[in-house]
N, CA, C and O of each residue as an XYZ file, in Angstrom:
528
protein
N      -3.553     -5.060     30.784
C      -2.711     -5.081     29.581
C      -2.590     -3.665     29.003
O      -3.583     -2.956     28.837
N      -1.369     -3.282     28.707
C      -1.117     -1.947     28.169
C      -1.599     -1.849     26.729
O      -1.551     -2.814     25.966
N      -2.066     -0.653     26.382
C      -2.517     -0.402     25.022
C      -1.303     -0.365     24.092
O      -0.280      0.241     24.409
N      -1.435     -1.026     22.936
C      -0.356     -1.003     21.948
C      -0.724     -0.022     20.840
O      -1.849     -0.026     20.340
N       0.236      0.815     20.466
C      -0.005      1.832     19.455
C       1.014      1.686     18.330
O       2.214      1.572     18.584
N       0.535      1.689     17.086
C       1.449      1.657     15.933
C       1.589      3.100     15.443
O       0.603      3.764     15.122
N       2.838      3.567     15.396
C       3.106      4.959     15.038
C       4.161      5.013     13.934
O       5.125      4.247     13.936
N       3.956      5.937     12.991
C       4.953      6.172     11.943
C       5.654      7.490     12.231
O       5.033      8.442     12.704
N       6.939      7.540     11.947
C       7.724      8.757     12.152
C       8.488      9.074     10.875
O       9.034      8.184     10.222
N       8.516     10.352     10.532
C       9.196     10.789      9.311
C      10.606     11.254      9.618
O      10.818     12.134     10.452
N      11.564     10.654      8.936
C      12.934     11.149      8.989
C      13.084     11.983      7.721
O      13.314     11.459      6.631
N      12.945     13.304      7.897
C      12.945     14.224      6.754
C      14.322     14.866      6.644
O      14.805     15.504      7.579
N      14.940     14.683      5.487
C      16.276     15.245      5.271
C      16.203     16.312      4.177
O      15.515     16.134      3.172
N      16.918     17.421      4.383
C      16.921     18.486      3.384
C      18.173     18.410      2.506
O      18.994     17.504      2.650
N      18.303     19.380      1.592
C      19.444     19.380      0.659
C      20.790     19.517      1.366
O      21.815     19.082      0.842
N      20.789     20.118      2.551
C      22.034     20.309      3.310
C      22.359     19.090      4.187
O      23.233     19.151      5.051
N      21.641     17.985      3.948
C      21.818     16.759      4.737
C      21.520     16.973      6.219
O      22.139     16.350      7.082
N      20.567     17.857      6.503
C      20.119     18.067      7.877
C      18.797     17.329      8.056
O      18.039     17.136      7.106
N      18.542     16.925      9.290
C      17.342     16.141      9.591
C      16.412     16.962     10.468
O      16.844     17.630     11.407
N      15.111     16.897     10.138
C      14.110     17.665     10.884
C      13.807     16.992     12.225
O      13.458     15.813     12.277
N      13.948     17.761     13.302
C      13.679     17.282     14.660
C      12.552     18.129     15.235
O      12.526     19.348     15.061
N      11.618     17.471     15.925
C      10.444     18.167     16.468
C      10.402     18.020     17.989
O      10.572     16.926     18.526
N      10.171     19.144     18.669
C      10.096     19.148     20.134
C       8.643     18.986     20.561
O       7.790     19.795     20.196
N       8.363     17.940     21.336
C       6.998     17.701     21.814
C       6.594     18.821     22.761
O       7.374     19.243     23.615
N       5.363     19.294     22.596
C       4.901     20.406     23.429
C       4.595     19.919     24.846
O       4.420     18.720     25.065
N       4.529     20.852     25.818
C       4.251     20.463     27.208
C       2.905     19.748     27.371
O       2.717     19.007     28.336
N       1.963     19.964     26.436
C       0.628     19.340     26.526
C       0.613     17.899     26.029
O      -0.315     17.149     26.333
N       1.622     17.508     25.276
C       1.656     16.159     24.693
C       2.122     15.143     25.732
O       2.742     15.497     26.735
N       1.807     13.855     25.470
C       2.392     12.823     26.335
C       3.893     12.826     26.027
O       4.303     13.230     24.939
N       4.701     12.381     26.975
C       6.164     12.453     26.842
C       6.548     13.896     26.452
O       7.152     14.111     25.401
N       6.199     14.881     27.298
C       6.403     16.294     26.956
C       7.868     16.722     26.918
O       8.733     16.124     27.557
N       8.113     17.780     26.144
C       9.425     18.439     26.083
C      10.582     17.520     25.711
O      11.718     17.724     26.140
N      10.278     16.510     24.913
C      11.337     15.634     24.395
C      11.286     15.724     22.872
O      10.252     16.047     22.287
N      12.408     15.436     22.251
C      12.497     15.519     20.795
C      12.067     14.212     20.148
O      12.220     13.135     20.724
N      11.528     14.329     18.945
C      11.084     13.154     18.197
C      11.143     13.467     16.711
O      11.338     14.610     16.299
N      10.967     12.416     15.920
C      10.747     12.606     14.499
C       9.238     12.769     14.357
O       8.485     11.989     14.940
N       8.774     13.766     13.594
C       7.328     13.999     13.501
C       6.598     12.833     12.849
O       7.170     12.098     12.046
N       5.335     12.675     13.203
C       4.518     11.592     12.655
C       3.316     11.374     13.532
O       2.871     12.291     14.222
N       2.782     10.168     13.515
C       1.610      9.896     14.342
C       1.068      8.494     14.147
O       1.667      7.654     13.475
N      -0.080      8.272     14.754
C      -0.700      6.940     14.760
C      -1.159      6.511     13.375
O      -1.625      7.312     12.564
N      -1.009      5.212     13.140
C      -1.526      4.610     11.907
C      -2.981      4.241     12.194
O      -3.267      3.510     13.142
N      -3.902      4.753     11.365
C      -5.332      4.459     11.548
C      -5.632      3.052     11.049
O      -4.866      2.463     10.286
N      -6.777      2.527     11.506
C      -7.237      1.204     11.072
C      -7.369      1.203      9.543
O      -7.870      2.167      8.964
N      -6.926      0.137      8.899
C      -6.993     -0.024      7.436
C      -6.155      0.992      6.650
O      -6.412      1.223      5.469
N      -5.160      1.595      7.298
C      -4.311      2.570      6.608
C      -2.912      1.971      6.473
O      -2.409      1.359      7.416
N      -2.269      2.144      5.294
C      -0.902      1.636      5.178
C       0.071      2.665      5.764
O      -0.272      3.837      5.925
N       1.277      2.215      6.076
C       2.277      3.053      6.755
C       2.568      4.343      5.998
O       2.668      5.413      6.600
N       2.705      4.239      4.678
C       3.123      5.391      3.878
C       2.010      6.436      3.785
O       2.276      7.636      3.860
N       0.771      5.983      3.622
C      -0.369      6.918      3.599
C      -0.504      7.598      4.953
O      -0.764      8.799      5.028
N      -0.326      6.822      6.030
C      -0.427      7.367      7.390
C       0.625      8.450      7.589
O       0.336      9.517      8.131
N       1.844      8.170      7.147
C       2.937      9.125      7.318
C       2.657     10.415      6.536
O       2.811     11.516      7.064
N       2.250     10.265      5.289
C       1.962     11.442      4.461
C       0.811     12.256      5.064
O       0.862     13.486      5.065
N      -0.220     11.586      5.574
C      -1.359     12.280      6.195
C      -0.917     13.014      7.456
O      -1.225     14.193      7.631
N      -0.195     12.321      8.334
C       0.251     12.921      9.594
C       1.130     14.157      9.365
O       0.963     15.172     10.042
N       2.055     14.072      8.423
C       2.954     15.202      8.166
C       2.170     16.373      7.582
O       2.436     17.531      7.906
N       1.211     16.067      6.727
C       0.358     17.119      6.183
C      -0.415     17.818      7.308
O      -0.499     19.045      7.340
N      -0.983     17.023      8.235
C      -1.748     17.576      9.360
C      -0.861     18.329     10.349
O      -1.193     19.435     10.776
N       0.270     17.719     10.711
C       1.129     18.279     11.766
C       2.028     19.408     11.301
O       2.235     20.377     12.031
N       2.566     19.295     10.096
C       3.578     20.253      9.639
C       3.126     21.103      8.462
O       3.817     22.048      8.080
N       1.967     20.777      7.880
C       1.430     21.571      6.777
C       2.274     21.502      5.513
O       2.317     22.467      4.750
N       2.948     20.376      5.278
C       3.703     20.212      4.038
C       3.497     18.790      3.518
O       2.985     17.918      4.221
N       3.903     18.586      2.293
C       3.697     17.281      1.662
C       5.042     16.576      1.521
O       6.015     17.148      1.031
N       5.073     15.310      1.966
C       6.300     14.512      1.854
C       6.045     13.286      0.994
O       4.916     12.820      0.843
N       7.122     12.790      0.444
C       7.099     11.541     -0.316
C       8.123     10.630      0.327
O       9.270     11.023      0.538
N       7.710      9.411      0.637
C       8.647      8.474      1.258
C       9.680      8.050      0.225
O       9.378      7.924     -0.962
N      10.919      7.830      0.702
C      12.014      7.508     -0.217
C      12.463      6.062     -0.115
O      13.211      5.589     -0.971
N      12.022      5.349      0.915
C      12.440      3.947      1.041
C      11.523      3.205      1.998
O      10.575      3.758      2.556
N      11.845      1.938      2.162
C      11.109      1.102      3.107
C      11.341      1.611      4.523
O      11.983      2.643      4.718
N      10.824      0.897      5.500
C      11.004      1.270      6.905
C      12.501      1.298      7.236
O      13.217      0.326      6.994
N      12.956      2.412      7.784
C      14.363      2.612      8.138
C      14.669      1.979      9.495
O      15.717      1.359      9.680
N      13.742      2.142     10.442
C      13.949      1.601     11.778
C      12.602      1.167     12.341
O      11.613      1.893     12.236
N      12.570     -0.019     12.937
C      11.346     -0.564     13.535
C      11.671     -0.857     14.999
O      12.465     -1.748     15.302
N      11.051     -0.101     15.898
C      11.357     -0.251     17.315
C      10.073     -0.323     18.143
O       9.144      0.461     17.947
N      10.044     -1.277     19.071
C       8.918     -1.355     20.007
C       9.456     -0.951     21.369
O      10.446     -1.503     21.850
N       8.791      0.018     21.981
C       9.239      0.540     23.277
C       8.068      0.555     24.255
O       6.959      0.967     23.915
N       8.337      0.101     25.467
C       7.295      0.077     26.482
C       7.450      1.290     27.402
O       8.442      1.432     28.116
N       6.441      2.155     27.360
C       6.378      3.298     28.272
C       5.567      2.864     29.492
O       5.095      1.729     29.561
N       5.410      3.776     30.451
C       4.692      3.441     31.678
C       3.238      3.026     31.411
O       2.734      2.085     32.023
N       2.568      3.738     30.490
C       1.137      3.503     30.296
C       0.768      2.834     28.973
O      -0.377      2.419     28.795
N       1.717      2.723     28.041
C       1.397      2.104     26.747
C       2.654      1.545     26.094
O       3.775      1.819     26.524
N       2.439      0.752     25.040
C       3.543      0.186     24.259
C       3.455      0.771     22.853
O       2.394      0.757     22.229
N       4.576      1.281     22.368
C       4.582      1.896     21.039
C       5.430      1.059     20.087
O       6.532      0.631     20.427
N       4.891      0.834     18.885
C       5.672      0.238     17.807
C       5.934      1.400     16.855
O       5.049      1.823     16.112
N       7.172      1.912     16.891
C       7.532      3.097     16.119
C       8.275      2.693     14.856
O       9.342      2.080     14.912
N       7.694      3.046     13.719
C       8.281      2.725     12.425
C       8.763      4.023     11.789
O       7.960      4.863     11.383
N      10.086      4.178     11.708
C      10.665      5.397     11.143
C      10.936      5.182      9.658
O      11.502      4.167      9.253
N      10.519      6.162      8.857
C      10.635      6.052      7.402
C      11.256      7.342      6.868
O      10.829      8.440      7.225
N      12.260      7.201      6.017
C      12.892      8.385      5.425
C      11.987      8.969      4.351
O      11.331      8.239      3.608
N      11.961     10.300      4.282
C      11.187     10.947      3.232
C      11.742     12.337      2.927
O      12.567     12.881      3.661
N      11.264     12.881      1.831
C      11.686     14.213      1.377
C      10.443     15.085      1.265
O       9.344     14.597      1.000
N      10.639     16.393      1.473
C       9.537     17.345      1.298
C       9.384     17.607     -0.196
O      10.355     17.935     -0.878
N       8.158     17.462     -0.700
C       7.924     17.743     -2.114
C       7.146     19.050     -2.305
O       7.134     19.620     -3.396
N       6.497     19.515     -1.232
C       5.757     20.764     -1.327
C       5.582     21.392      0.053
O       5.250     20.708      1.021
N       5.810     22.707      0.130
C       5.595     23.429      1.381
C       6.827     23.458      2.277
O       7.866     22.873      1.971
N       6.670     24.164      3.399
C       7.727     24.287      4.411
C       7.160     23.818      5.735
O       6.076     24.253      6.121
N       7.865     22.936      6.448
C       7.337     22.450      7.728
C       7.106     23.598      8.716
O       7.973     24.447      8.922
N       5.916     23.599      9.319
C       5.542     24.604     10.309
C       5.042     23.864     11.543
O       4.232     22.943     11.436
N       5.527     24.268     12.714
C       5.108     23.605     13.958
C       3.701     24.048     14.332
O       3.471     25.223     14.617
N       2.761     23.109     14.333
C       1.411     23.443     14.795
C       1.132     22.726     16.110
O       0.527     23.300     17.016
N       1.571     21.472     16.218
C       1.385     20.705     17.454
C       2.641     20.719     18.321
O       2.562     20.625     19.546
N       3.796     20.837     17.677
C       5.072     20.812     18.402
C       5.454     22.207     18.890
O       4.989     23.211     18.351
N       6.316     22.262     19.930
C       6.809     23.541     20.449
C       7.801     24.177     19.491
O       7.881     25.400     19.374
N       8.560     23.320     18.802
C       9.663     23.838     17.994
C      10.100     22.802     16.974
O      10.000     21.599     17.215
N      10.587     23.276     15.828
C      11.183     22.408     14.805
C      12.582     22.932     14.525
O      12.782     24.141     14.404
N      13.554     22.024     14.422
C      14.905     22.450     14.040
C      15.495     21.440     13.054
O      15.112     20.271     13.032
N      16.436     21.922     12.241
C      17.182     21.063     11.320
C      18.564     20.847     11.912
O      19.244     21.807     12.274
N      18.982     19.596     12.012
C      20.290     19.287     12.594
C      21.064     18.300     11.725
O      20.484     17.417     11.094
N      22.377     18.468     11.707
C      23.252     17.489     11.048
C      23.234     16.205     11.876
O      23.029     16.244     13.089
N      23.452     15.065     11.209
C      23.472     13.763     11.896
C      24.343     13.762     13.142
O      23.946     13.273     14.200
N      25.563     14.333     12.990
C      26.519     14.264     14.103
C      26.079     15.087     15.326
O      26.639     14.933     16.412
N      25.081     15.955     15.148
C      24.596     16.775     16.272
C      23.296     16.249     16.888
O      22.788     16.823     17.850
N      22.763     15.165     16.338
C      21.480     14.642     16.836
C      21.553     14.252     18.307
O      20.577     14.404     19.043
N      22.704     13.752     18.732
C      22.849     13.301     20.124
C      22.761     14.440     21.132
O      22.617     14.189     22.329
N      22.844     15.693     20.669
C      22.801     16.837     21.592
C      21.388     17.078     22.138
O      21.215     17.844     23.086
N      20.380     16.430     21.546
C      18.991     16.630     21.994
C      18.558     15.535     22.964
O      19.130     14.445     22.991
N      17.535     15.848     23.760
C      16.949     14.854     24.677
C      15.770     14.202     23.944
O      14.675     14.762     23.882
N      16.017     13.013     23.391
C      15.045     12.315     22.547
C      14.052     11.500     23.368
O      14.379     11.009     24.448
N      12.837     11.363     22.842
C      11.858     10.442     23.421
C      12.469      9.040     23.297
O      13.044      8.712     22.258
N      12.353      8.212     24.340
C      13.012      6.896     24.326
C      12.731      6.046     23.083
O      13.634      5.365     22.595
N      11.518      6.069     22.568
C      11.181      5.237     21.413
C      11.937      5.660     20.149
O      12.148      4.843     19.252
N      12.347      6.935     20.074
C      13.048      7.449     18.891
C      14.550      7.179     18.909
O      15.202      7.264     17.868
N      15.105      6.857     20.072
C      16.557      6.733     20.220
C      17.209      5.712     19.268
O      18.249      6.022     18.688
N      16.637      4.504     19.085
C      17.281      3.562     18.141
C      17.405      4.130     16.719
O      18.417      3.900     16.056
N      16.402      4.861     16.247
C      16.469      5.454     14.901
C      17.533      6.555     14.866
O      18.259      6.684     13.880
N      17.625      7.343     15.932
C      18.639      8.401     16.029
C      20.030      7.763     15.955
O      20.891      8.218     15.201
N      20.238      6.714     16.738
C      21.547      6.053     16.734
C      21.870      5.445     15.374
O      23.011      5.501     14.915
N      20.861      4.867     14.737
C      21.069      4.276     13.402
C      21.463      5.377     12.393
O      22.331      5.164     11.546
N      20.823      6.542     12.492
C      21.143      7.658     11.595
C      22.576      8.153     11.809
O      23.302      8.408     10.848
N      22.971      8.286     13.070
C      24.300      8.790     13.404
C      25.387      7.863     12.855
O      26.425      8.328     12.383
N      25.142      6.542     12.920
C      26.162      5.582     12.490
C      26.043      5.189     11.015
O      26.848      4.407     10.509
N      25.038      5.733     10.335
C      24.847      5.416      8.920
C      25.937      6.090      8.080
O      26.396      7.187      8.396
N      26.320      5.438      7.053
C      27.345      6.020      6.161
C      26.676      6.917      5.149
O      27.351      7.506      4.305
C-alpha cells in the first residue's frame, strides 16, 4: 500500500495580481517541476497553521490565509499518494526567498500554463486560470 501524504500549498498573490510559483530543486522528489510552495501537514496540526509554518520555513516570510481551501486534489504518484490542499493567502511580512526551491517567480494567471507543473498542482493551476 502506497503512503498517503496530506500537503498544503500556498497560492500567494501580490498587488499586481501575480501568483508565486516555485521550482522544485533537483534534490527534491518530483525534481525540476513547478509547484505552489507548502508542505506536509503534521499530526494534530490544522491546515492553516501548517501552511503558515511551511511558508515561514521555506520562504522566510509570513502569510495569512484569505479563504477556505481553494482546490482539493488527490494524485497518485509512482511511490506515494498526495492529497494536495491549495489555499489562497497574502504575504503580511517579509519577502519570499528560495531556500529549498531552485527558483521563485511571479506570474500572471494567463501565463501559468507556460510552466511544467508537478501533476498534483495542475488542477489548482487550471482552476486559477479559469477563475474570474
